[in-house]
Structure formats: C-alpha cells, structure tokens
VMD Tcl script that draws the C-alpha trace (Angstrom):
set ca {
  {21.07 9.13 23.25}
  {23.49 7.77 20.58}
  {23.94 7.76 16.78}
  {23.09 4.19 16.74}
  {19.91 4.70 18.42}
  {18.93 7.98 16.48}
  {19.62 5.85 13.01}
  {17.07 2.97 14.70}
  {14.57 6.21 15.25}
  {15.06 7.25 11.54}
  {15.07 3.34 9.64}
  {11.54 3.08 11.50}
  {10.32 6.33 10.22}
  {11.23 5.53 7.00}
  {9.66 2.24 6.74}
  {6.55 3.59 8.59}
  {6.35 6.12 6.20}
  {6.79 3.31 3.39}
  {3.82 1.55 4.33}
  {2.16 4.27 4.79}
  {2.38 5.46 1.17}
  {2.17 1.93 -0.20}
  {-1.76 1.91 1.61}
  {-2.64 5.62 0.14}
  {-1.50 4.65 -3.62}
  {-3.63 1.02 -3.16}
  {-6.57 3.16 -2.48}
  {-5.24 5.51 -5.07}
  {-5.45 2.91 -7.60}
  {-8.78 1.82 -6.62}
  {-10.14 5.05 -8.48}
  {-8.22 4.34 -11.46}
  {-9.00 0.79 -11.71}
  {-13.05 1.76 -11.18}
  {-12.78 5.07 -13.82}
  {-11.20 2.44 -16.41}
  {-13.29 -0.51 -15.78}
  {-9.98 -2.68 -15.31}
  {-11.71 -5.65 -14.18}
  {-12.67 -5.89 -17.39}
  {-9.91 -4.19 -19.56}
  {-6.50 -4.83 -17.52}
  {-4.41 -7.52 -19.89}
  {-2.43 -10.13 -18.22}
  {1.20 -9.08 -17.32}
  {3.95 -9.46 -19.99}
  {7.54 -9.38 -19.43}
  {8.19 -8.61 -15.82}
  {4.72 -8.62 -14.72}
  {4.29 -12.31 -16.76}
  {2.05 -14.68 -14.98}
  {0.20 -11.83 -13.60}
  {-3.49 -12.25 -14.08}
  {-6.11 -9.12 -13.12}
  {-7.57 -10.71 -10.28}
  {-4.59 -11.53 -8.63}
  {-3.83 -7.64 -8.85}
  {-7.27 -6.98 -7.81}
  {-6.82 -8.35 -4.78}
  {-3.81 -6.36 -3.69}
  {-5.84 -3.16 -4.61}
  {-9.43 -3.64 -2.60}
  {-9.09 -6.67 -0.71}
  {-5.36 -6.10 1.14}
  {-6.20 -2.56 0.77}
  {-9.11 -2.25 2.66}
  {-7.97 -4.74 5.13}
  {-4.89 -2.50 5.63}
  {-7.18 0.92 5.88}
  {-9.39 -1.03 8.12}
  {-6.76 -1.78 10.91}
  {-5.64 1.75 10.26}
  {-9.16 2.80 11.08}
  {-8.59 0.74 14.50}
  {-6.15 3.18 16.25}
  {-3.01 2.60 14.20}
  {-3.24 5.47 11.68}
  {-2.65 7.72 14.69}
  {0.31 5.35 15.60}
  {1.76 5.75 11.77}
  {0.88 9.82 11.45}
  {2.73 10.17 14.80}
  {5.91 9.22 12.87}
  {5.44 10.66 9.97}
}
mol new
graphics top color blue
foreach p $ca { graphics top sphere $p radius 0.5 }
foreach p [lrange $ca 0 end-1] q [lrange $ca 1 end] { graphics top cylinder $p $q radius 0.2 }
display resetview
C-alpha cells in the first residue's frame, strides 16, 4: 500500500481519536456540572465565550453527549475502539 493510503488511515484514526476523546471529555464534564451545581452557578460567558448561556452549555454536556453515548452503545464504540 502506498504512502498516501497510509496517510489516509492515519488521518482517519486521528479524527476518530478526537471524537472518542471529545465524547469522553463531555461525559466527564457532567460530573463537574453536577458537583459544582453549574445549573445554578455557571455565569454567562465572557470574552471568547461572550453570549454563551449555561443552558447552551448544559445542552451539549448532557443532551448531545448522552445522544452520542447512546449511538456508541449501538455498536459504534466497537468500531471506534478498533482504530484507537
């Protein structure tokens, strides 16, 4: 197999790892959210986070992360783990 094909495999594996780690990071963020009661205490974003509301963050940390975990649980986690 040529170099380009090996680069392609490496690129797919790198993208896969980013997704895998991102989902795991979001799942871990749920624990911090709950432990520090961010549903009550998280302020509105400032600076680079200007305009970001806690509901927007919570939707990604919980709703989107949980949907992605549910998808992984249908067999996609096995697919992804094989490329890690």
